[in-house]
PDB file as gemmi writes it, atoms N, CA and C in Angstrom:
CRYST1    1.000    1.000    1.000  90.00  90.00  90.00 P 1                      
ATOM      1  N   UNK A   1     -56.959  43.841 -38.253  1.00  0.00           N  
ATOM      2  CA  UNK A   1     -57.781  44.974 -38.580  1.00  0.00           C  
ATOM      3  C   UNK A   1     -59.188  44.668 -38.086  1.00  0.00           C  
ATOM      4  N   UNK A   2     -59.812  45.658 -37.466  1.00  0.00           N  
ATOM      5  CA  UNK A   2     -61.180  45.494 -36.987  1.00  0.00           C  
ATOM      6  C   UNK A   2     -62.128  46.378 -37.776  1.00  0.00           C  
ATOM      7  N   UNK A   3     -63.263  45.814 -38.140  1.00  0.00           N  
ATOM      8  CA  UNK A   3     -64.331  46.571 -38.785  1.00  0.00           C  
ATOM      9  C   UNK A   3     -65.411  46.748 -37.734  1.00  0.00           C  
ATOM     10  N   UNK A   4     -65.802  48.006 -37.490  1.00  0.00           N  
ATOM     11  CA  UNK A   4     -66.728  48.304 -36.402  1.00  0.00           C  
ATOM     12  C   UNK A   4     -68.049  48.863 -36.907  1.00  0.00           C  
ATOM     13  N   UNK A   5     -69.060  48.699 -36.085  1.00  0.00           N  
ATOM     14  CA  UNK A   5     -70.395  49.231 -36.306  1.00  0.00           C  
ATOM     15  C   UNK A   5     -70.402  50.711 -35.901  1.00  0.00           C  
ATOM     16  N   UNK A   6     -71.474  51.424 -36.188  1.00  0.00           N  
ATOM     17  CA  UNK A   6     -71.577  52.844 -35.828  1.00  0.00           C  
ATOM     18  C   UNK A   6     -71.479  53.063 -34.320  1.00  0.00           C  
ATOM     19  N   UNK A   7     -71.927  52.078 -33.522  1.00  0.00           N  
ATOM     20  CA  UNK A   7     -71.856  52.216 -32.061  1.00  0.00           C  
ATOM     21  C   UNK A   7     -70.533  51.706 -31.495  1.00  0.00           C  
ATOM     22  N   UNK A   8     -69.529  51.511 -32.362  1.00  0.00           N  
ATOM     23  CA  UNK A   8     -68.173  51.080 -32.020  1.00  0.00           C  
ATOM     24  C   UNK A   8     -68.066  49.620 -31.602  1.00  0.00           C  
ATOM     25  N   UNK A   9     -69.139  48.835 -31.748  1.00  0.00           N  
ATOM     26  CA  UNK A   9     -69.041  47.406 -31.449  1.00  0.00           C  
ATOM     27  C   UNK A   9     -68.366  46.710 -32.631  1.00  0.00           C  
ATOM     28  N   UNK A  10     -67.617  45.660 -32.335  1.00  0.00           N  
ATOM     29  CA  UNK A  10     -66.838  44.966 -33.355  1.00  0.00           C  
ATOM     30  C   UNK A  10     -67.721  44.079 -34.219  1.00  0.00           C  
ATOM     31  N   UNK A  11     -67.651  44.283 -35.532  1.00  0.00           N  
ATOM     32  CA  UNK A  11     -68.380  43.435 -36.480  1.00  0.00           C  
ATOM     33  C   UNK A  11     -67.498  42.292 -36.969  1.00  0.00           C  
ATOM     34  N   UNK A  12     -66.252  42.617 -37.319  1.00  0.00           N  
ATOM     35  CA  UNK A  12     -65.362  41.595 -37.861  1.00  0.00           C  
ATOM     36  C   UNK A  12     -63.920  41.919 -37.536  1.00  0.00           C  
ATOM     37  N   UNK A  13     -63.183  40.892 -37.125  1.00  0.00           N  
ATOM     38  CA  UNK A  13     -61.741  40.984 -36.926  1.00  0.00           C  
ATOM     39  C   UNK A  13     -61.100  40.296 -38.120  1.00  0.00           C  
ATOM     40  N   UNK A  14     -60.473  41.068 -39.010  1.00  0.00           N  
ATOM     41  CA  UNK A  14     -59.842  40.512 -40.210  1.00  0.00           C  
ATOM     42  C   UNK A  14     -58.424  40.091 -39.842  1.00  0.00           C  
ATOM     43  N   UNK A  15     -58.118  38.809 -40.072  1.00  0.00           N  
ATOM     44  CA  UNK A  15     -56.798  38.300 -39.719  1.00  0.00           C  
ATOM     45  C   UNK A  15     -55.917  38.031 -40.936  1.00  0.00           C  
ATOM     46  N   UNK A  16     -56.541  37.913 -42.115  1.00  0.00           N  
ATOM     47  CA  UNK A  16     -55.771  37.612 -43.312  1.00  0.00           C  
ATOM     48  C   UNK A  16     -56.488  38.144 -44.547  1.00  0.00           C  
ATOM     49  N   UNK A  17     -55.719  38.727 -45.466  1.00  0.00           N  
ATOM     50  CA  UNK A  17     -56.234  39.174 -46.761  1.00  0.00           C  
ATOM     51  C   UNK A  17     -55.390  38.496 -47.817  1.00  0.00           C  
ATOM     52  N   UNK A  18     -56.047  37.824 -48.752  1.00  0.00           N  
ATOM     53  CA  UNK A  18     -55.304  37.126 -49.797  1.00  0.00           C  
ATOM     54  C   UNK A  18     -56.043  37.206 -51.129  1.00  0.00           C  
ATOM     55  N   UNK A  19     -55.325  36.859 -52.159  1.00  0.00           N  
ATOM     56  CA  UNK A  19     -55.889  36.847 -53.509  1.00  0.00           C  
ATOM     57  C   UNK A  19     -56.255  35.412 -53.878  1.00  0.00           C  
ATOM     58  N   UNK A  20     -57.434  35.248 -54.474  1.00  0.00           N  
ATOM     59  CA  UNK A  20     -57.850  33.945 -54.987  1.00  0.00           C  
ATOM     60  C   UNK A  20     -58.370  34.177 -56.395  1.00  0.00           C  
ATOM     61  N   UNK A  21     -57.522  33.908 -57.384  1.00  0.00           N  
ATOM     62  CA  UNK A  21     -57.870  34.226 -58.768  1.00  0.00           C  
ATOM     63  C   UNK A  21     -57.966  35.735 -58.920  1.00  0.00           C  
ATOM     64  N   UNK A  22     -59.113  36.225 -59.370  1.00  0.00           N  
ATOM     65  CA  UNK A  22     -59.327  37.662 -59.513  1.00  0.00           C  
ATOM     66  C   UNK A  22     -60.090  38.268 -58.339  1.00  0.00           C  
ATOM     67  N   UNK A  23     -60.312  37.489 -57.290  1.00  0.00           N  
ATOM     68  CA  UNK A  23     -61.062  37.964 -56.119  1.00  0.00           C  
ATOM     69  C   UNK A  23     -60.121  38.303 -54.970  1.00  0.00           C  
ATOM     70  N   UNK A  24     -60.580  39.184 -54.107  1.00  0.00           N  
ATOM     71  CA  UNK A  24     -59.887  39.513 -52.868  1.00  0.00           C  
ATOM     72  C   UNK A  24     -60.644  38.815 -51.747  1.00  0.00           C  
ATOM     73  N   UNK A  25     -59.942  38.026 -50.940  1.00  0.00           N  
ATOM     74  CA  UNK A  25     -60.574  37.241 -49.887  1.00  0.00           C  
ATOM     75  C   UNK A  25     -60.101  37.740 -48.527  1.00  0.00           C  
ATOM     76  N   UNK A  26     -61.063  38.065 -47.653  1.00  0.00           N  
ATOM     77  CA  UNK A  26     -60.769  38.489 -46.290  1.00  0.00           C  
ATOM     78  C   UNK A  26     -61.199  37.369 -45.354  1.00  0.00           C  
ATOM     79  N   UNK A  27     -60.293  36.933 -44.482  1.00  0.00           N  
ATOM     80  CA  UNK A  27     -60.604  35.877 -43.529  1.00  0.00           C  
ATOM     81  C   UNK A  27     -60.492  36.432 -42.119  1.00  0.00           C  
ATOM     82  N   UNK A  28     -61.390  36.009 -41.264  1.00  0.00           N  
ATOM     83  CA  UNK A  28     -61.366  36.473 -39.888  1.00  0.00           C  
ATOM     84  C   UNK A  28     -62.517  35.913 -39.098  1.00  0.00           C  
ATOM     85  N   UNK A  29     -62.912  36.672 -38.061  1.00  0.00           N  
ATOM     86  CA  UNK A  29     -64.007  36.251 -37.194  1.00  0.00           C  
ATOM     87  C   UNK A  29     -65.044  37.360 -37.111  1.00  0.00           C  
ATOM     88  N   UNK A  30     -66.298  36.975 -37.248  1.00  0.00           N  
ATOM     89  CA  UNK A  30     -67.412  37.914 -37.110  1.00  0.00           C  
ATOM     90  C   UNK A  30     -67.865  37.907 -35.656  1.00  0.00           C  
ATOM     91  N   UNK A  31     -68.118  39.068 -35.115  1.00  0.00           N  
ATOM     92  CA  UNK A  31     -68.581  39.225 -33.730  1.00  0.00           C  
ATOM     93  C   UNK A  31     -67.636  38.556 -32.733  1.00  0.00           C  
ATOM     94  N   UNK A  32     -66.356  38.438 -33.092  1.00  0.00           N  
ATOM     95  CA  UNK A  32     -65.348  37.912 -32.189  1.00  0.00           C  
ATOM     96  C   UNK A  32     -65.300  36.401 -32.062  1.00  0.00           C  
ATOM     97  N   UNK A  33     -66.257  35.665 -32.604  1.00  0.00           N  
ATOM     98  CA  UNK A  33     -66.259  34.220 -32.408  1.00  0.00           C  
ATOM     99  C   UNK A  33     -66.499  33.400 -33.671  1.00  0.00           C  
ATOM    100  N   UNK A  34     -67.351  33.850 -34.568  1.00  0.00           N  
ATOM    101  CA  UNK A  34     -67.765  33.045 -35.717  1.00  0.00           C  
ATOM    102  C   UNK A  34     -66.783  33.211 -36.883  1.00  0.00           C  
ATOM    103  N   UNK A  35     -66.100  32.131 -37.309  1.00  0.00           N  
ATOM    104  CA  UNK A  35     -65.190  32.228 -38.458  1.00  0.00           C  
ATOM    105  C   UNK A  35     -65.953  32.693 -39.701  1.00  0.00           C  
ATOM    106  N   UNK A  36     -65.304  33.567 -40.475  1.00  0.00           N  
ATOM    107  CA  UNK A  36     -65.981  34.144 -41.634  1.00  0.00           C  
ATOM    108  C   UNK A  36     -64.983  34.383 -42.757  1.00  0.00           C  
ATOM    109  N   UNK A  37     -65.427  34.165 -43.978  1.00  0.00           N  
ATOM    110  CA  UNK A  37     -64.642  34.481 -45.163  1.00  0.00           C  
ATOM    111  C   UNK A  37     -65.498  35.384 -46.042  1.00  0.00           C  
ATOM    112  N   UNK A  38     -64.964  36.555 -46.377  1.00  0.00           N  
ATOM    113  CA  UNK A  38     -65.668  37.501 -47.239  1.00  0.00           C  
ATOM    114  C   UNK A  38     -64.891  37.631 -48.547  1.00  0.00           C  
ATOM    115  N   UNK A  39     -65.606  37.710 -49.646  1.00  0.00           N  
ATOM    116  CA  UNK A  39     -64.980  37.787 -50.963  1.00  0.00           C  
ATOM    117  C   UNK A  39     -65.418  39.061 -51.679  1.00  0.00           C  
ATOM    118  N   UNK A  40     -64.449  39.759 -52.253  1.00  0.00           N  
ATOM    119  CA  UNK A  40     -64.720  40.951 -53.061  1.00  0.00           C  
ATOM    120  C   UNK A  40     -64.357  40.617 -54.500  1.00  0.00           C  
ATOM    121  N   UNK A  41     -65.349  40.607 -55.372  1.00  0.00           N  
ATOM    122  CA  UNK A  41     -65.128  40.293 -56.782  1.00  0.00           C  
ATOM    123  C   UNK A  41     -64.794  41.571 -57.557  1.00  0.00           C  
ATOM    124  N   UNK A  42     -64.245  41.439 -58.761  1.00  0.00           N  
ATOM    125  CA  UNK A  42     -63.957  42.627 -59.565  1.00  0.00           C  
ATOM    126  C   UNK A  42     -65.207  43.472 -59.835  1.00  0.00           C  
ATOM    127  N   UNK A  43     -66.356  42.830 -60.057  1.00  0.00           N  
ATOM    128  CA  UNK A  43     -67.597  43.574 -60.315  1.00  0.00           C  
ATOM    129  C   UNK A  43     -68.008  44.397 -59.093  1.00  0.00           C  
ATOM    130  N   UNK A  44     -67.856  43.808 -57.909  1.00  0.00           N  
ATOM    131  CA  UNK A  44     -68.193  44.537 -56.685  1.00  0.00           C  
ATOM    132  C   UNK A  44     -67.216  45.673 -56.430  1.00  0.00           C  
ATOM    133  N   UNK A  45     -65.940  45.462 -56.773  1.00  0.00           N  
ATOM    134  CA  UNK A  45     -64.942  46.523 -56.627  1.00  0.00           C  
ATOM    135  C   UNK A  45     -65.258  47.689 -57.569  1.00  0.00           C  
ATOM    136  N   UNK A  46     -65.703  47.381 -58.795  1.00  0.00           N  
ATOM    137  CA  UNK A  46     -66.088  48.432 -59.743  1.00  0.00           C  
ATOM    138  C   UNK A  46     -67.294  49.211 -59.228  1.00  0.00           C  
ATOM    139  N   UNK A  47     -68.241  48.508 -58.620  1.00  0.00           N  
ATOM    140  CA  UNK A  47     -69.412  49.182 -58.036  1.00  0.00           C  
ATOM    141  C   UNK A  47     -68.984  50.096 -56.901  1.00  0.00           C  
ATOM    142  N   UNK A  48     -67.992  49.676 -56.112  1.00  0.00           N  
ATOM    143  CA  UNK A  48     -67.464  50.511 -55.032  1.00  0.00           C  
ATOM    144  C   UNK A  48     -66.822  51.778 -55.593  1.00  0.00           C  
ATOM    145  N   UNK A  49     -66.028  51.642 -56.649  1.00  0.00           N  
ATOM    146  CA  UNK A  49     -65.344  52.796 -57.248  1.00  0.00           C  
ATOM    147  C   UNK A  49     -66.352  53.809 -57.772  1.00  0.00           C  
ATOM    148  N   UNK A  50     -67.484  53.345 -58.277  1.00  0.00           N  
ATOM    149  CA  UNK A  50     -68.514  54.260 -58.778  1.00  0.00           C  
ATOM    150  C   UNK A  50     -69.114  55.110 -57.658  1.00  0.00           C  
ATOM    151  N   UNK A  51     -69.050  54.628 -56.427  1.00  0.00           N  
ATOM    152  CA  UNK A  51     -69.584  55.374 -55.286  1.00  0.00           C  
ATOM    153  C   UNK A  51     -68.623  56.459 -54.781  1.00  0.00           C  
ATOM    154  N   UNK A  52     -67.363  56.387 -55.204  1.00  0.00           N  
ATOM    155  CA  UNK A  52     -66.359  57.331 -54.716  1.00  0.00           C  
ATOM    156  C   UNK A  52     -66.483  58.698 -55.383  1.00  0.00           C  
ATOM    157  N   UNK A  53     -66.355  59.717 -54.579  1.00  0.00           N  
ATOM    158  CA  UNK A  53     -66.223  61.083 -55.075  1.00  0.00           C  
ATOM    159  C   UNK A  53     -64.741  61.448 -54.960  1.00  0.00           C  
ATOM    160  N   UNK A  54     -64.271  62.477 -55.650  1.00  0.00           N  
ATOM    161  CA  UNK A  54     -62.864  62.863 -55.505  1.00  0.00           C  
ATOM    162  C   UNK A  54     -62.491  63.170 -54.043  1.00  0.00           C  
ATOM    163  N   UNK A  55     -63.389  63.821 -53.321  1.00  0.00           N  
ATOM    164  CA  UNK A  55     -63.112  64.164 -51.928  1.00  0.00           C  
ATOM    165  C   UNK A  55     -62.986  62.896 -51.068  1.00  0.00           C  
ATOM    166  N   UNK A  56     -63.860  61.912 -51.294  1.00  0.00           N  
ATOM    167  CA  UNK A  56     -63.809  60.665 -50.539  1.00  0.00           C  
ATOM    168  C   UNK A  56     -62.573  59.846 -50.921  1.00  0.00           C  
ATOM    169  N   UNK A  57     -62.194  59.845 -52.189  1.00  0.00           N  
ATOM    170  CA  UNK A  57     -60.990  59.134 -52.628  1.00  0.00           C  
ATOM    171  C   UNK A  57     -59.755  59.708 -51.942  1.00  0.00           C  
ATOM    172  N   UNK A  58     -59.665  61.024 -51.844  1.00  0.00           N  
ATOM    173  CA  UNK A  58     -58.546  61.659 -51.156  1.00  0.00           C  
ATOM    174  C   UNK A  58     -58.543  61.281 -49.678  1.00  0.00           C  
ATOM    175  N   UNK A  59     -59.717  61.258 -49.057  1.00  0.00           N  
ATOM    176  CA  UNK A  59     -59.811  60.854 -47.654  1.00  0.00           C  
ATOM    177  C   UNK A  59     -59.304  59.422 -47.467  1.00  0.00           C  
ATOM    178  N   UNK A  60     -59.695  58.501 -48.354  1.00  0.00           N  
ATOM    179  CA  UNK A  60     -59.258  57.112 -48.245  1.00  0.00           C  
ATOM    180  C   UNK A  60     -57.747  56.979 -48.389  1.00  0.00           C  
ATOM    181  N   UNK A  61     -57.143  57.793 -49.254  1.00  0.00           N  
ATOM    182  CA  UNK A  61     -55.694  57.764 -49.413  1.00  0.00           C  
ATOM    183  C   UNK A  61     -54.961  58.247 -48.157  1.00  0.00           C  
ATOM    184  N   UNK A  62     -55.555  59.185 -47.434  1.00  0.00           N  
ATOM    185  CA  UNK A  62     -54.903  59.736 -46.247  1.00  0.00           C  
ATOM    186  C   UNK A  62     -55.332  59.044 -44.950  1.00  0.00           C  
ATOM    187  N   UNK A  63     -56.327  58.173 -45.014  1.00  0.00           N  
ATOM    188  CA  UNK A  63     -56.852  57.506 -43.809  1.00  0.00           C  
ATOM    189  C   UNK A  63     -55.788  56.770 -42.990  1.00  0.00           C  
ATOM    190  N   UNK A  64     -54.873  56.015 -43.598  1.00  0.00           N  
ATOM    191  CA  UNK A  64     -53.883  55.300 -42.780  1.00  0.00           C  
ATOM    192  C   UNK A  64     -52.960  56.223 -41.967  1.00  0.00           C  
ATOM    193  N   UNK A  65     -52.882  57.488 -42.320  1.00  0.00           N  
ATOM    194  CA  UNK A  65     -52.004  58.424 -41.647  1.00  0.00           C  
ATOM    195  C   UNK A  65     -52.714  59.286 -40.613  1.00  0.00           C  
ATOM    196  N   UNK A  66     -53.998  59.088 -40.419  1.00  0.00           N  
ATOM    197  CA  UNK A  66     -54.794  59.856 -39.471  1.00  0.00           C  
ATOM    198  C   UNK A  66     -54.862  59.162 -38.127  1.00  0.00           C  
ATOM    199  N   UNK A  67     -55.164  59.928 -37.085  1.00  0.00           N  
ATOM    200  CA  UNK A  67     -55.345  59.386 -35.746  1.00  0.00           C  
ATOM    201  C   UNK A  67     -56.832  59.297 -35.431  1.00  0.00           C  
ATOM    202  N   UNK A  68     -57.195  58.302 -34.612  1.00  0.00           N  
ATOM    203  CA  UNK A  68     -58.577  58.161 -34.175  1.00  0.00           C  
ATOM    204  C   UNK A  68     -58.921  59.264 -33.180  1.00  0.00           C  
ATOM    205  N   UNK A  69     -60.200  59.601 -33.107  1.00  0.00           N  
ATOM    206  CA  UNK A  69     -60.641  60.616 -32.153  1.00  0.00           C  
ATOM    207  C   UNK A  69     -60.899  60.020 -30.766  1.00  0.00           C  
ATOM    208  N   UNK A  70     -60.842  58.671 -30.670  1.00  0.00           N  
ATOM    209  CA  UNK A  70     -61.092  58.016 -29.375  1.00  0.00           C  
ATOM    210  C   UNK A  70     -59.898  58.093 -28.473  1.00  0.00           C  
TER     211      UNK A  70                                                      
END                                                                             
């Protein structure tokens, strides 16, 4: 999975997602070369959920089934 910037340049290539205790850990490479590990804690996940609107939540549920415009 690739996470991209607004100008479509690659920020991070995620190669593995795993659980470590109550955290979600993403492992991959930043900018295509630098190894990186990102951690999402339960508190950060709760903060993310507070940002969701019903319309955005529905979009996130349907995102895997959509096609890119590129």
